[in-house]
C-alpha positions in Angstrom: 5.3 -219.8 -63.2 3.7 -223.6 -63.0 4.5 -224.0 -59.4 2.3 -221.1 -58.8 -0.6 -222.6 -60.4 -0.1 -225.8 -58.7 0.1 -223.9 -55.2 -3.3 -222.1 -56.5 -5.0 -225.4 -57.3 -3.8 -227.2 -54.2 -5.3 -224.2 -51.9 -8.6 -224.3 -54.2 -8.9 -228.5 -53.6 -8.3 -228.2 -49.9 -11.5 -226.6 -47.8 -9.3 -225.6 -44.7 -6.9 -223.9 -46.8 -9.3 -221.7 -48.7 -11.0 -220.9 -45.4 -7.9 -219.8 -43.9 -6.8 -217.9 -46.9 -10.3 -216.2 -47.0 -10.1 -215.1 -43.3 -6.7 -213.6 -43.5 -7.6 -211.8 -46.6 -10.6 -210.5 -44.5 -8.0 -209.4 -41.8 -6.0 -207.7 -44.4 -8.8 -205.9 -46.2 -10.4 -204.6 -42.9 -6.7 -203.5 -41.9 -6.3 -201.3 -44.9 -9.7 -200.0 -44.8 -9.4 -199.0 -41.4 -5.9 -197.0 -42.1 -7.4 -195.2 -45.2 -11.0 -194.7 -43.4 -8.8 -192.8 -40.5 -7.0 -190.9 -42.8 -10.3 -189.7 -44.7 -11.9 -189.0 -41.2 -8.7 -186.9 -40.2 -8.4 -184.9 -43.3 -12.6 -184.3 -43.2 -12.2 -182.9 -39.6 -9.3 -180.8 -40.4 -11.3 -179.4 -43.2 -14.4 -178.7 -41.2 -12.3 -176.9 -38.6 -10.9 -174.8 -41.2 -14.2 -173.8 -42.3 -15.5 -173.1 -39.1 -12.4 -170.9 -38.5 -13.1 -168.9 -42.1 -16.9 -168.6 -40.9 -16.8 -167.6 -37.4 -13.1 -166.4 -36.2 -11.3 -165.0 -39.3 -12.7 -161.0 -38.5 -11.2 -161.3 -35.0 -8.0 -163.5 -36.2 -7.2 -162.7 -39.7 -4.8 -164.6 -41.6 -1.4 -163.1 -42.4 -1.1 -161.3 -45.6 1.6 -163.1 -48.1 3.7 -160.7 -50.3 4.7 -162.9 -53.2 6.6 -159.8 -54.7 8.7 -160.2 -51.8 9.5 -163.7 -52.0 10.3 -163.3 -55.9 12.8 -160.9 -55.1 14.6 -162.9 -52.2 14.8 -165.8 -54.7 15.9 -163.5 -57.4 18.7 -162.3 -55.1 19.6 -165.8 -53.9 20.0 -167.3 -57.4 21.9 -164.2 -58.7 24.5 -164.1 -55.8 28.0 -165.5 -56.3 28.5 -168.9 -54.7 31.3 -168.9 -51.7 34.7 -169.9 -52.5 35.5 -173.4 -51.1 38.4 -173.5 -49.2 40.7 -176.4 -48.8 43.2 -177.1 -45.6 46.2 -175.0 -46.7 44.1 -171.6 -47.6 42.8 -169.2 -45.2 39.9 -166.7 -46.1 42.2 -163.7 -46.3 44.2 -164.9 -48.9 
């Protein structure tokens, strides 16, 4: 751990290394902020488009209705069904 503090002290004493580290940190920060900002802008555009759809076009093009009860029945049937038997190389389905 002392080696890390030695490196930090060495960089702090050398102005050229300090400026280089500062410039690299700024580049890294700008890159991260740019990516985060692009994600935020993309999400905002999608939300605005959805709100425009809801406001102006939902009467002409309604969203499909989801029948949750039917999905629950399908899930219950799927979990209640017996698993298929696993056949090894010597057995056939007719046996």
